[in-house]
N, C-alpha and C positions, 0 to 999 in steps of 0.2 A: 636464656629466658624463654619461657613457654606460655602461650596464651591459648586457651580452649574457647572455641566459638561453637555454640550449639546451633544446629540447623533443624528446625521442625517443619513439617509440611505447612505451607502457607506463610513462610518467613518473608520478610521484605528484603529483596536482594541487595539494594543499595546499602541498607543498614548493616548487612552482614559482610558484604564484599569490599566496600570502601574501607572500613576499619581494618579488615584482613590485609588489604593491599598496603595500606599505610604502615601497619606493623611489620610486614615482610620487608618493605623498603628500609625500615630501621634495623633490619637484621634480627628481628625477633621471630622465633619459631612459632608458627601458627598451625593449630590442629583444628580442622573442621570436623565436628562430630554430629552425625545424623541421629535424630531421636528415633525415627521409625525405620531407618535403613540408610544405606549409603547414597542412594539416589533420592534427592529431596527436591520437591517441586515448590517453587516460590509462590507468593500470592499473585504474581503476574504470569504464571505459567512457565517460568524458566527453570529447568532442572539442573541442579548442581550435584556433582559427584563428590561426596564428603570423603575425607581421609580415612575415617573409621566410623563406628557407631558408638553411641553412648554405652550400650551394653558391652562392647568390647574393651572399654577403657579399664585400666588397672585402678581399682577402687582406692589404692594407696598412693596413686600419683599425686604429686603436688604441682599446682599450676601457679605461675606468678600472677595470672589474671584469668578470669572466666567471664564470658560475655554472652548476653542474650539479645539477639536482634529482635525487633518487633515484627509488625505485620500481623494480619489476621487471616486465618486463624492460628498463625504461627505462635503468637504469644500464649494463647490459650493452650495449644498443644505442649508448649514448654512447661506451663504451669501444671499440666496434668501428668507429667512424667515424674514418677517417684525418684528415678535415678538422677534426673536433672536437679530436682529440689535438694536431694542429698548432697550432691557436689557443690551446689551454691551455698548451702548452710555451712558446710565444712570449709569451703574457700573463704567465706566471710571472716573466719577467725584470724587468718594471717595473710590473705592475698587480696588483690583488687577484684571487686565484683562490679561489672558494668552491665548496663541495660539501656535500651533506647526504645522510643515510641511507646507502644502499649506495654512492653515488658516491665518497666519499673512498677507500674500499677498492678498489672495482671500476674506477674511472676514474683518480683522481689517483695512487694508489700505484704502479700499473704504469708510470706515466710518470716515476717517480722524484721526484715533487713533494712527497712526504711523508717522504722519507729524511732522518733526523736531526731531524725535527720532531715536535711533539706534535699529535695530531689525534684526532677522535672519529668514530664511525660507528655504524650500526644494529647492535645486538647480534646476532651470528651472521654478520655480513658480514666479520669479521676474517679469515675463511678465504681471502678474495680476496687478502689481503696479510699472510701469516703473519709476515713479518719486521718489521712495524710494530707497536709497542706502543701500541695505541689506548687512549685515555682513556675513562672512563665518563661524563664531563661532557657536558652538553647542547650547549654551543657552545664551541668552542676556537679562539682566534686564536693563530697562531704566525707572526709577521712578516706577510707579505702573503698567507698562506694561512689561510682561514677554513673551519672544518668544523662541521657540525651533526649531531646524533644521529638525529633522526627527525622525522616530520611534526609531532609535538607541540612541537617546537622551531623551527618555521618562522618564527613571528613574531619570536622572539628573534634568529634568524640575520639576518632582514631588518633589524631595528633595529641590530644590530651592523654590518651592511654600511653602513647610513646613517651610523653613528658614524664608521666608518673613512673614508668618503668625504667627509662634511660636518661631522663633529664631534659631540660629545655633546649640545650644545644642540639641534641639528637632530633627532637621534634622540629626545630627550626630548619635543620638540614633537609629533612624530608619535605617540609612545607615549601622551601625554596626550590627543591629539585622538581616538584610537580607544578610549580608556579601557581600555588594556591593563594588566593587573596594577596596579590602583590601590592 
């Protein structure tokens, strides 16, 4: 199983790296792809070295899930990337598409991926997608679309991704191993 996580300048590091860590603990291959380059600086000034860049990805690659962390201006930078948008639209046809914080509203909604679905986002980001009735819940799954509210929900979103990819038992093993919400 392979999960693609996009990293754009200004991403929220907890929202990207907590789910990445949880997925790796579940034995899932995680690829961090920088939008503007391999060295990507977060919204809090932490630089992460990505595995690859979005432009280096094989356009025919199939991912079991693709994930957009939030953060500002990270979410806006994701939304402005033609390559990211193309991958998300293609993935939505037969893979899991996940986003957290500002990204559900700023990235997924403009692509039409939330139309007719239940989703959540960071409070205040609803203005990016005024036609979507966002939920106030922390993590929301609607079919193959998974959304999270904020950095505080990053572990929950990561565990839900594991559950969607490998089942509840795998997610519970990871949760117990990291002593999360005992």
